[in-house]
N, C-alpha and C positions, 0 to 999 in steps of 0.2 A: 504493499500500500504506500503510496507516494506520500511523502511529508512535505512536499512543496505545493500544494493545491489541494482544494477540497475534493476528496474522493466521494463516491456515491454515498457510503454510510455517514460521512462527515456533513454531507449536504443534507441528509435527512435528519440528522442530529441538529443542525442549525435551524431546520424548519420547525423541528418539534420544540426547540428552545424558544423560537420566536412565537410559536402558537401558544406556550405556557407563560410567556413573560406578562407580568401584570396580574396573574391570578395565583402566583406562588407566593408563599408567606414570607415575611421578613423585611418588607418595606424596602426603601431605596438603598440603605446601607447594605443589606445582604444581597440584593440584586446586583450591585456593583461588583461583589464577590463572585456572583455566578457568571456575570458577563466576562470578567477576567479569567475565570477558569475556562470558558468555552473559547476565548480567544487563544489562550495557551494550547488548548487541545487542537484547535485548527491549525496552529503554527507547527506543532510537533507531530500531529498524526496519531491514529490509533495504532497500537502494536500489530505486528503481524509475524510471519514465520521468518522474516529476516532478522528479527530480534531474538537473540539467544534463548531467552527465557520463555518465548512463545512459539518456538518452532514445532511443537507437537500438537497445538491446538488448531482445530479447523475454524480459524477466525472468519473464513469465507461465509460459513453457515451462521456464525454469531452476527456478522455484519449484515446478513440478508434479513435479520429480524426487524419488527416494527419497533421504532423508537418513540412514537407518540405516547404521552401520558394519557392515562384514563382515570376517572374517579372511581375508587373501589366501592363495591357494594359489600357490607359487612354480612357475614353469615349469621345465623342463629346460634345461640349459646349450645344448643344440642348438637348441631353440626360440628361445632369446634370440639365438643367433648368426645365425639366419636373419633377425631383425628389426633387429639392430644395424647401424649404419653401419661400413663398413670404412675406417678411417683408419689408415694405417701408423704403427705405434709408439704408438698411442693407449692411454692407461691408462683402464680402464672403471670407473665407479661407478655402481652400479645401485639404483634403488628399484622396488619392486613394490607398486602400489596405496598409494603414499606411504610404504612402510616400506623402510628401508635393508636391502639383502641383502649381507651379507659373503660368502655362498657364491658369489654370481653376479658379484661385483666382482673386480677384479684383486687378486691377492695381494701384488705388489710395486708400491710407489709410487715415483715419482721422489723424488730427494733434495729436502728442503725442503717436501714436501707431506704433510699429515696429513689423515685422514678419519676421522670417528667417527659412528656412528649416534646420532641424537638420543635414541632410546629408551635406548641404552646410557649416554649422558651423564645422562640423567634418573635412571637407577638409580644411577649412581656419585655424582652431587652435584647434585641438582636445585636447590638454593638458590643455588649458584654459577651455574649456567645461567640462572636467572632474571634475573640481573644482566647477562648478556651479550646475551640476545635481546630485540630491540625489542618494546616494548608498543604494539599498534595504537592508533591514534587513533579518535575518535568519528565524524569527518566521513564522509560517504557514501563517498568514494573508498577508504576504508580499512575498510569494514565487512566485507568478504570475509576480511580478515586477522583481524578479530575473530571471524568465524565459524570460522576455522581454529584461532584461539587457544582456542576452547572445546572442540575435539576433538582437537587434534594431540598425539600422544605418540610420533611418530617423524618421520624424515627424515634429513637429513645435515648434518654440520658440516664444512666444507672450509677448511683454512688453509694458506696459502703463506707460508713463513718470510720475513722481511726480507732483501732482497739476493740472493734466489734467482731465477734465471731457469730456468724450467721448460721444457726443450726439447721434450719430447713433449706433444702436446695431450691434454687431459683430456675423456673422453667421459662426460657424466652422462646415462645412459639411464633415462627414466621410463617404466616399463611399467604399463598398466592391463589387468588380466586380463579384465575385462568379461564374467565368467561369469555374473553375475547383476546385477539392478538394485541398486546400492548406491553409497555416498558414500565418498570418501577425502579426508582433510585432512593436509596435510603442510608441512613448513618445510625450506628450504634456506638455510643461513647460509654465506656465502663471504667470507673475510678475505684480501685480498692485502696483505701486509706492505710496509713501506716500501722502495722501490727494487726491488720484485720484478717479474717478468714471467710472465705465464701466458696460455695460449690454451685456451679451453673451449668444448665443443660440448654443448649440451643437446638431446636427441632425445626427442620424446614419441610413443610407439607404443602400440598396444592390441591385445589379443586379443579374440575373441568379438565379439558385436553387441548386448549389453545396454545400456540406456540409463543408463550410468554417470554420476556427477558427480565430478570431481575439482577440488579447491580447494587451490591451492599458493601459499605465500608465500615470496618470495625476498628476502633482504637481502644486499647486496654492499657491503662496506667496501673502498675502494680508497686504500691508504696514500700518503703523499707520495712522488712520483717513481715510483709504480707504474704498470705498463702492462698492462691487461686487455683481451683480446679475447674476446668473448662471442657465439657464434652459437647461435641457438635455433630448432629446426625442429619444427613441429607437423605430424605425419602420422597422427593417431589415426583410429579407424574411423568409419564414417559415423554412428553413434548416440551418440558420446561427446561430453559436455559439459565443457569445461575452463575453469576460472576462475583467473586468476593475478594476483598483486599483487607487483610488483617495487619495491624501494627500493634505490637506489644513491647512496652518499655519496662524493665525491671530495675529497681533500685536495690540498695544494700541488703543483703541476707533475705532476699524475697524468694518466694517458691511459686512456680507457674507450671501447670500441667495441662496440656491440650490432648484430647483424644478426638480424632476426626475420622468419621465413618461416612463414606461417599457410597450409598446404596440406592440412589434413585436420580431421576433427572435424565434429560436427553444429553445435555452438556453441563458439566460442573467444572468450573475453573476455580481453585482455591490457592490464593497467594498469601503466605505468612512471612512477615519480616519481624523477627524477634531481636531485641537488643538487650543484652545483659550489661547494664550500665554501672551496677554497683557492686563493690567487693562482696564476694560470697553468695551472689545470685545463682539460682539453679533452676533448670526447667527440664521437663520430660515432654517430648513430642511423639505421639503414637498415632498411627493411621492405618485405615483399611479402605481400599476402593475395589468395587466389583463392577465390571462392565460386560454386558452382553448385548445381543442384538446388533445394533449400530451405535450404541451409546458411547460417550467418551467422558473420561476423567482426567483432569490435568492438575497435579499437586505440585506446587512450587514453594520451597522454603529457603529463607535466608536468615541464618542464625549468626549474630555477631557477638562475639566476646570482646567487651571493651574494658574490663576490669580484672584485677587478679582473683584467683581462687573461685572461678566461676565454673559452672558444670552444665553440660548438655548430654541428654541421653535421647536419641532420636531412633525410633523404630517404625519403618513403613513396610506395608505389605499390599500386593496388588494381584487381583485375578482377572483374567481376560478370557472370554469365549465368544463363539460365533464370529462376528466381525467387529466386536468391541475394541476400542483403543483407549489405553491408559498410559499415563506418564507420570513419573516422579523425577523432579529435578531439585535436589537438595544441595544447598551450598553452605558450608560453615567457615567462617573467618575469625581466626584469632588474631586480634590486633596487637600492635606493639604496645607493650606494657601490660598485656593481660596474662602475666606470668602465672605458673601453677593451675592453668586452665585444664580441664578434664572434659574431652569431648568424644563422644561415641556416636557413630551413624550407622544403621544397618537397613538395607532395602532388599527384600526378597520378593520375587514375583513369579506368578504361575500362569502359564499360557495353556489352555485346554484344547483349543482347536487350531487347525492350520492357519485360518485367515485372521485370527486375533492377533493383537500387536501391543506390546508394552515397551516403552522406552524408559530406562533408568539412568540417571546421570548424577551420582554422587560426586561432591566436590569438597576439598578440604584445603584452606589457604592458611598456612601458619606464618605469621610475621614477627615472631618473637621466640625466645628461647625458654627452656624449662617448662614444658607443657606435656601433656599426655593425651594424644589424640588417636583415633582409629576410625576407619569407614571401610564399607564394603557392600557389594550388591551380587545378586544372582537373578538370572532369568532362565526358566526351565519349565519342563513338563513334569507331570506326576512321576514319583519314583516306581519304576517297573517292577522292582522286587517287592515293594509293599503292596502294589496292585495284584501281583501274582499270589502273595500270601493270602489276601482277602478272597479272591476268586477261588483259591484252592480249598478254602473252608466253606464253600457252597454260596457265597455271596454274589449276586448278579453283577456283571462288570459295570454297568451304569451306576449301580448303588454303590459299588466299591469306589468308583471314581468320585462320586459324590461324598462319601465319607472322608476320604483323603483330602478333598478340597475343604470340606467343613474343618478338619483338623488343622489344616493350614491357616485358616482364618481365626480358628479359636485361639491361636497364639497371641493375637491382639484382643479379641472380644473378652477372653476370660480375664483381662486386666481392669475391666469395668467393675467399679466397686458396688454399685447399686444392683441387687440381684434382680429386681423387676425390669430394670433398664437392660441389664445384660441379657435376659431372657428375650426381651423385644428385639434386640439386635440380632440375637441368634435366629429368631424366627425369620427375620429379614434375610439373612444369609441363606438359611435353608430354603427360603422361597425362591431362590435364584439357582437352585441346584436340581439336576435331573433326579427323578424318582424321589421327590421331596416328601411325599407321604410315607414312604418306607424309611427314609432317613430319619424322620421324626421319632420313629419307633427306637431308633438306636440312641438318639441324643436327647 
């Protein structure tokens, strides 16, 4: 895609921006910020396969989607209950097509937790909010955030007060109505105060089968000594396209754990930029994607060690069948001065059919001495000896392949700490395997 002139997607983006201008919230102060973001996006262009971190994504299909905004129609509470995860004691925070819904969210929040719709914050004090929300960069990894910046007027602001341990998990439910081809752009800002502790579950679901495009920007600030557990589950419909840009900043002695499960959607692109800025900060990043049919999943992570005694443990698993295409592109950078850093990265991938495809690209860049780092990747098919063993015990070959695939995925799924949620994810995994009804009897 040319960066010197407006390509067809950029022309449609500009038209959608012009059509929405004047009815988006935030007044003139925030509109100026939107206009600036659009101008920067037109000048730099959208990413494409010539950009190293986008070479595995079918951007042509993404760019062919509708970029016009539509007003969401909120579902009934009963419809939402049928889709939402059932986690005992969880407090629910809901967005519908990128807009925060106070009606569908829990009315009572745990002590120390505050939630505000981004649109409400824009109406209340747009100038103050402008100083709080991150301004996207111009580099290719952040241009989807620039796209969201040009359109967003809603989302959610979630804050956990310093020193508070939130006992109940927070369920952030993102619902795409999918009633017609349209785009939604939203932001989620999460601030975990100093020495706080919180467990969050983000669930992405959709209604209908329209070819919708969702673009989400998530910024997480983890204060000194804070402990954040963040599970993210994609189970959208077969026609949904979801693009997300996450930025996580960790301060001294903080802990952040992300578990990512991409088990739905037509195309899911998840980009994570994690910065270990404080001495002793540690993170765990675990993930699993499964792609079948003609679905695509593209997972990109950039983890930067910027301070001494920081720790990373990254574990990613991928499974592809039919004509599914998956990619994991993970880069870890240990910067100068980040001595005593300890970083581990593992990527294992399973290809089940001849036309399936997975690309794995682990990268490790060390710019200082006195560190301990390792990384590695594998891409292959099921183990023939294990398959023979199961078949020789009278198990049908298709069932045997399904059981071995489930065991491969369980390496990540078993790390989920909530029993109810772990069982839900296991059901989603089994649902994508052959002979699923038989396999359920084993697992």
